[in-house]
C-alpha positions as MATLAB code, in Angstrom:
seq = 'MIHADLIVIYTDRLDACHAFYSGLGLTFERERHGAGPVHFAATLGTTVIELYPAGDQPPTGRLRLGLTLQAGPGRAPGHHTLTDPDGRTVALTVVAQA';
ca = [
     -13.313  -19.027    5.723;
     -11.358  -15.951    6.741;
      -9.833  -13.417    4.385;
      -8.230  -10.024    4.899;
     -10.573   -7.221    3.911;
      -8.746   -4.220    5.368;
      -5.089   -3.267    5.771;
      -4.372    0.137    7.330;
      -0.856    1.554    7.276;
      -0.227    4.505    9.578;
       2.654    6.724    8.459;
       4.469    9.953    9.228;
       5.223   10.193    5.485;
       1.764   10.082    3.928;
       2.692   11.747    0.628;
       5.839    9.629    0.176;
       3.975    6.389    0.941;
       1.124    7.407   -1.359;
       3.644    7.992   -4.170;
       5.455    4.696   -3.435;
       2.352    2.493   -3.436;
       0.829    4.382   -6.390;
       4.069    3.711   -8.252;
       3.441   -0.013   -7.758;
       0.155    0.373   -9.614;
      -2.340    0.820   -6.769;
      -5.034    3.383   -7.528;
      -5.910    5.406   -4.452;
      -8.878    7.627   -3.725;
      -8.441   10.574   -1.390;
     -10.926   10.222    1.487;
     -11.987   11.959    4.645;
     -14.714   10.694    6.962;
     -16.377   13.479    8.927;
     -13.802   15.363   10.968;
     -11.210   12.572   10.567;
      -7.907   12.984    8.766;
      -7.444   12.998    5.022;
      -6.167    9.581    3.934;
      -5.941    7.383    0.843;
      -7.726    4.096    0.068;
      -7.200    1.532   -2.707;
      -9.261   -1.585   -3.388;
      -7.609   -4.869   -4.373;
     -10.340   -7.380   -5.066;
     -12.212   -7.526   -1.771;
      -9.373   -5.982    0.255;
      -9.026   -2.279    1.006;
      -5.563   -0.839    1.676;
      -5.586    2.503    3.465;
      -2.756    4.942    4.103;
      -3.410    7.125    7.144;
      -1.350    9.866    8.760;
       0.005    8.576   12.073;
      -0.963   11.781   13.861;
      -0.212   11.517   17.568;
       0.035    7.702   17.419;
       3.165    5.788   16.379;
       3.318    4.806   12.692;
       2.721    1.191   11.737;
       5.931   -0.562   12.674;
       7.386   -3.686   11.259;
       5.261   -5.157    8.496;
       5.841   -7.389    5.498;
       3.269   -6.794    2.791;
       3.038   -9.225   -0.131;
       1.545   -8.019   -3.413;
       1.139   -9.698   -6.804;
       1.061   -7.344   -9.769;
       1.067   -7.663  -13.536;
       4.250   -6.750  -15.386;
       4.356   -3.309  -16.922;
       6.679   -0.367  -17.425;
       9.335   -0.532  -14.715;
       8.010   -3.860  -13.391;
       9.821   -6.931  -14.736;
       8.358  -10.394  -14.063;
       9.813  -12.182  -11.044;
      10.115  -11.783   -7.303;
      11.298   -8.446   -5.944;
      11.750   -7.102   -2.432;
      11.286   -3.369   -1.960;
      11.257   -1.074    1.030;
       8.607    1.633    1.437;
       9.481    5.148    2.685;
       8.953    4.063    6.326;
      11.199    0.992    6.013;
       8.475   -1.658    5.697;
       9.213   -4.645    3.452;
       7.072   -5.044    0.347;
       7.477   -8.432   -1.351;
       6.368   -8.183   -4.976;
       5.534  -11.047   -7.271;
       5.308   -9.610  -10.773;
       3.602  -11.878  -13.308;
       3.617  -11.618  -17.093;
       0.477  -10.154  -18.598;
      -1.915  -12.770  -19.933;
];
């Protein structure tokens, strides 16, 4: 069995992406490993999503990220397609709270 346990998004707009994904309900921790760059990490079940500054490398290009979230303020149940600050597609499935 294979499952995704890490998704890293490299961006030139770290603060904007952090705000965007936080606005979807992800809870990020600010991290820094040794002399590496400051970045943000959120855990979804057994999967970690990290937002890293692109630095001298190109940002993560084309990507379609699918997330399922519970309905809440500003999130109506249904299927929604959003675009993050770098132009990546985020497909949301918002489900009613149980």
